[in-house]
LUMVEXMI-436331 format. One record per residue: x, y, z of N, C-alpha, C, O in turn; residue in one letter. Coordinates in steps of 0.2 Angstrom, whole numbers, plus 2048, in hexadecimal, padded with zeros to 3 digits. Example, Ala and Ser with C-alpha at 12.3 -4.5 7.8 and 13.67 -1.06 7.14 Angstrom:
2
8427E482783E7EA8278427F08278477EF82AA 8407F58238447FB824840800827843806828S 
***
This chain:
210
3FC1A31F93FC1AA1FB3F61AB2003F11A7200M 3F71B02043F21B12093EF1B82083F31BD206R 3E91B92093E51BF2093E41C22103E11BF214T 3E61C82113E51CC2173E01D12163E11D6212Y 3DB1D121A3D61D721A3D91DC21E3D91DB224D 3DB1E221C3DE1E72203D91ED2213DB1F3222I 3D31EB2203CD1F12213CA1F02283C91EB22AT 3C91F622B3C61F62313BE1F52303BC1F822BL 3BB1F22343B41F12343B01F72363B11FA23CT 3AC1FA2323A82002343A21FE23839E1FA237I 3A220123E39D20024339C2062473A120A247S 39720724B39620D24F39C20D25539D212258P 39F2082563A520725B3AB20A2583B020A25CD 3AC20B2523B220C24E3B42142503B0218250L 3BA2152533BC21B2543BC22024E3BE21D248P 3BB22624F3BB22B2493BF23124B3C0232251T 3C12352463C523A2483C124024C3BB24124AW 3C42432513C02482543BD24D2503C125024CP 3B724E2513B325324D3B02502473AB253244G 3B224A2443AF24723F3A92432413A8242247D 3A424223C39E23E23E39F2372413A423423EP 39C23524539C22E24839922A24339622C23EG 39922324439621E23F38F21D24238E21B248V 38A21D23E38321B23F38121623A381218234E 37E21123C37C20C23737520A23A374208240I 37020B23536920923736520523236620722CE 36220023435D1FD22F35720122F353201233R 35520322934F20722734A203225344205225V 34B1FD2223461F82203481F122334E1EF223E 3431EE2263441E822A33F1E22283391E3228K 3421DC22633E1D72243391D522A3331D3228I 33B1D52303371D32363311D823732D1D623AE 3321DE23432C1E32343281E322E3241E722DD 3291DE22A3251DD2243281E021D3251E0218G 32E1E321E3311E52173331DF2133341DA215S 3341E120D3361DC20833D1DA20933F1D4207N 3421DE20B3491DD20C34B1E12123481E6214A 3511DF2153541E42193581E921635C1E7211N 3581EF21835B1F521435E1F921A35B1FB21FV 3651FB2193681FF21E36A20621C36C206215S 36B20A22036E21121E375212222375210228R 37A21522038021622338121E22338022121EV 38322122938422822938B22822D38C226232D 39022B22939722B22B39B230227399232221M 3A12322293A52362253A92322203AA22C221G 3AC23621B3AF2322163B62302183BA22C215V 3B923221E3BF2302203BE22C2263C222C22BH 3B92272263B822222B3BC21C22A3BC21A224T 3BE21922F3C221322F3C72132293CB217229G 3C820D2263CD20C2203CA21121B3C5210218T 3CE2162193CC21B2143D221D2103D821D212H 3D022020A3D52242063D422B2063CF22E206V 3DA22F2073DA2362073DB2381FF3E02361FCD 3D723C1FD3D823F1F63DC2461F73DB2491FCA 3E02481F23E324E1F33DF2541F53E12591F9P 3D82541F33D42591F53D225A1FC3D025F1FEY 3D42552003D32552073D725B20A3D525E20FH 3DD25C2073E226220A3E42672053E726C207F 3E22651FF3E426A1F93DE26C1F63DA2691F3L 3DD2731F63D72761F33D62741EC3D02731EAQ 3DB2741E83DB2721E13DD26B1DF3DE2691DAD 3DD2671E53DF2601E43D925C1E13D325E1E1G 3DB2561DE3D62521DB3D224E1E03D424E1E6I 3CC24C1DF3C72491E33C82411E33CB23F1DET 3C523E1E73C62361E83C42331E23C622D1E0V 3BE2351DF3BC2321D93C12321D33C022F1CED 3C62371D33CA2381CE3D12341CF3D62351CBE 3D22311D53D822D1D63DA2281D13D52251CEL 3E02271D03E32221CB3E321B1CF3E721B1D4N 3DF2171CD3DE2111D13E420C1D03E62081D5L 3E920D1CB3EF20A1CB3F320B1D13F82071D2S 3F32111D43F72121DA3F520E1E03F820D1E4L 3EE20C1E03EB2091E53EB2011E53E91FE1E9L 3EE1FF1E03EF1F81DF3F61F61DC3F91FA1D8T 3F91F11DF4001EF1DD4041ED1E34021EC1E9G 40B1EC1E140F1EA1E74101EF1EC4111F51EBR 4101ED1F24111F11F84161EE1FD4171E81FDA 4191F320141D1F020641B1F220D41A1F820EY 41A1EE2124181EF21941E1F021D4221EB21DV 41F1F62204241F72244221F722B41E1FB22DL 4251F322F4231F22364281F723B42E1F623BH 4251FB23E42920024242620024942320524BL 4271FB24D4231FA2544251FE25942220025EP 42C20125942E20525E42E20D25D431211261E 42B20F25742C21625542621A257420217257V 42722025A42122425B42022925641A22C256D 42522A25242422F24C42822C24642E22B247L 42522C24042922923B42C22F237429233233I 43323023843623523543B23322F43B22D22ET 43E23822C44223622644823122944A22D226A 44B23322F45022F23244E228233452223232A 44822723644522023744421D230446217230V 44222022B44121C22544821B22144821621EL 44D21F22245321E21F45621822345921321FE 45521722945821122D45420B22B45720522BE 44E20C22A44A20622844B20222244A1FC221A 44F20621D45120321744B20021344B1FA212Q 44720421144120220D4441FF206449202203I 4421F92044451F71FE4451FB1F84401FF1F7P 44A1FB1F344A2001EE4441FF1E94411F91E9P 4422041E643C2041E14352031E44302011E1R 4352031EB42E2021EE42A2081ED42C20E1EET 4242071EA41F20D1E941920D1ED4162121EDR 4182081F14132081F64152061FD4182001FDR 41420A20241720820941120920E40D20E20EV 41020321240B20321740F20321E4131FE21FL 40D20722241120722940D20322E40720522FF 4101FE23140D1FB2374111FD23D4171FC23DK 40D20024241120324840D20024E4091FC24DT 40E20325340B2012594032032593FF20125DR 4022072543FA2092533F62022523F1202254N 3F91FD24F3F61F724D3F31F42533EE1F0253S 3F71F52593F41F225F3EE1F52613EA1F1265E 3EC1FB25F3E51FE2613E01FA25E3DB1F8261L 3E11F82573DC1F42543DB1ED2573D61EA257W 3E11EA2583E11E325B3DD1E32623DA1DE264A 3DE1E92663DA1E926C3D31EC26B3D01ED270G 3D11ED2653CA1EF2643C91F62683C31F726AA 3CD1FA2683CD20126B3C72052673C7205261E 3C320726B3BD20B2693BE21326A3BA217267T 3C221526D3C321C26E3C921F26A3CE21B269E 3C82252673CE2282633D42292683D322B26DF 3DA2272653E02282683E422E2653E522E25FQ 3E62332693EA2382663F22372663F523B262T 3F42322693FB2312693FE22B264403228265D 3FA22B25E3FB22625940222825640422E256F 40522325340B22424F409227248404224245V 40D22C24640B22F23F41223023C41722F23EG 41123323641723423141823C231414240231L 41F23D23342124423342124822C421244227S 42124E22C42225222542825022242824F21CE 42E24F22543424D22243424622043724421BD 43024222442F23B22142B23A21B42D236217G 42623F21A42223F21442724120E42623F209A 42B24620F42F24920A434243208436243202E 43723F20D43B23A20B43823520743B232202Y 43123320842E22E20442C2311FD42D22D1F8L 42B2371FC42A23A1F643023A1F24302381ECV 43623C1F543D23B1F143E2341EF4412331EAR 43C22F1F343D2281F14382261EC4392201E9R 43322A1EA42F2281E44292241E74262211E2G 4272241ED4222201F041B2231ED41B22A1EDV 41621F1EB4102221E940A2201ED4052231EBK 40B21C1F240521B1F640821A1FD40D2161FEL 40521D20240721C20940121A20D3FC21D20DV 4022152113FC2132163FE21321D40421121FG 3FA2142213FB2152293F621122C3F021022AM 3F820E2323F32092363F020D23B3EE20B241D 3EE21423A3EA21723E3E621C23A3E721C234Y 3E222123D3DD2252393E022B2363DD22E232L 3E722C2363EA2312333F122F2313F422C235S 3F423122C3FB23022A3FF23522E40523322FI 3FC23B2304002402343FF24023B3FA23D23DA 40424223F4032422463FD2472483FB24B244P 3FA24524E3F42492503F62512513FB252254F 3F125524E3F225C24E3F825E24A3FA26424BK 3FB25A24640025C2413FE25923A402257236Q 3F825A2383F52562323F825922C3FA256227S 3F826022B3F926322540026222240026021CR 40526322540C26322240D25C21E40F25C219P 40C25622240D25021F40824E21940A24C214T 40225021A3FD24F2153FF25320F3FE250209H 40025921040225D20A40825B20640825B200E 40D25920941325620641125020241424F1FCR 40D24C20440C2462014072471FB4082451F5L 40124B1FD3FC24C1F83FE2501F23FC24F1ECL 4022551F34052591EE4092561E940A2571E3E 40C2501EC41124C1E740D2461E44102421E0A 4062461E54022411E240223A1E54012351E2G 40523A1EC4052341EF3FE2331F23FB2371F5V 3FB22D1F13F522B1F43F62291FB3FA2251FDV 3F122B2003F222A2073EC2262093E6227208V 3EE22020C3E921B20F3E921B2163EF21A219V 3E421C21A3E421D2213DF2172243DB215221E 3E021622A3DC21122E3DD20A22C3D820622BG 3E320822A3E42012283E51FD22F3E71FF234L 3E31F722E3E31F22343E91ED2313E71E822EN 3EF1EE2343F41EA2323F61E52383FC1E2238L 3F21E323C3F31DF2423F61D92403FB1D7244T 3F31D523B3F61CF23A3FB1CE2343FD1C9232E 3FD1D42324021D422C4091D522F40B1DA233V 40E1D122C4151D222E4181D72294151D8223D 41E1D922A4221DD2264241D92204251D3220Q 4231DC21A4251D92144211DB20E41E1E120EG 4221D820841F1DA2024181D62014171D1203R 4131DA1FE40D1D81FD40A1DB1F740D1E01F4Y 4041D91F54001DD1F03FA1E01F33F71DC1F6T 3F91E61F23F41EA1F53EE1EB1F03F01ED1EAI 3E81EA1F23E21ED1EE3DE1F11F33DC1EF1F8Y 3DE1F71F13DA1FC1F63D62001F13D82041EDC 3CF1FF1F23CA2031ED3C62071F13C12051F5L 3C720E1F13C22121F43BB2131F13BB2121EBP 3B62141F43B02161F13B021B1EC3B42201EEL 3AD21B1E73AD2201E23A82251E33A22251E0K 3AA22A1E83A522F1EA3A72361E63AC2381E6I 3A22381E23A323E1DE3A62441E33A32461E8A 3AB2481E03AD24E1E33AF24D1EB3AF2521EEN 3B12481ED3B22471F43BA2471F63BE2451F2S 3BB2491FC3C224A1FE3C52432013CB243202D 3C123E2013C32382033BE2332033B8234201G 3BF22C2043BA2272043BC2212083C221F208A 3B721E20B3B921720E3BB2122093B9213203P 3BF20E20B3C22092063C22022093C220120FA 3C21FD2043C31F62063CA1F42043CC1F51FER 3CF1F22093D61F12073D81EA2093D61E820EA 3DB1E72053DE1E02063E51E02043E81E4200I 3E91DC2073F01DA2053F01D32033ED1CE207L 3F41D11FE3F51CA1FC3FC1C91FD4011CC1FAI 3FE1C32014051C22024081BF1FB4051BC1F7G 40E1C11FA4121BF1F44181BB1F541B1B91F1V 
***
């Protein structure tokens, strides 16, 4: 079995969503200055890098990230490679023939090339999931959806896709780095930080080949 780290490295060079806080990392205690240990502080938004959206992100009465069912964030997953697609619609998903009884789907698209190239600027033309694509996944009984860029939804069309998924109890994982991952079945472990009353949280995510 092979383990794939599909988590983006958090650094000041990491692109962030327009309007969200950038990443600041500062050592506030330094051994070379006489401190007993090195101690750092991090300042960033909860939707930085690889992260999980809680329903509260788009639903006023939705649960927060500390209330998520972790069983949805661990288990069998299917990576679907869609290299030529600019928008993931219901028609695209129907043609892709996702295996029956799949409950967790991760989308690998041309977005992954941005991480492979160490792109530091936010890109607005990333591949996203359409509203009808979200409805298709809900009808299929999918309970976790992951995307290889900073939003599951197309730029400036965030609400419809997110609402369809989150209202149905689907966990949304964004900012995955699937550069080295082929299409197929894996086991995913994705654990968001347990931040009280938060609309999201950074996560460490891995895939294990099965």
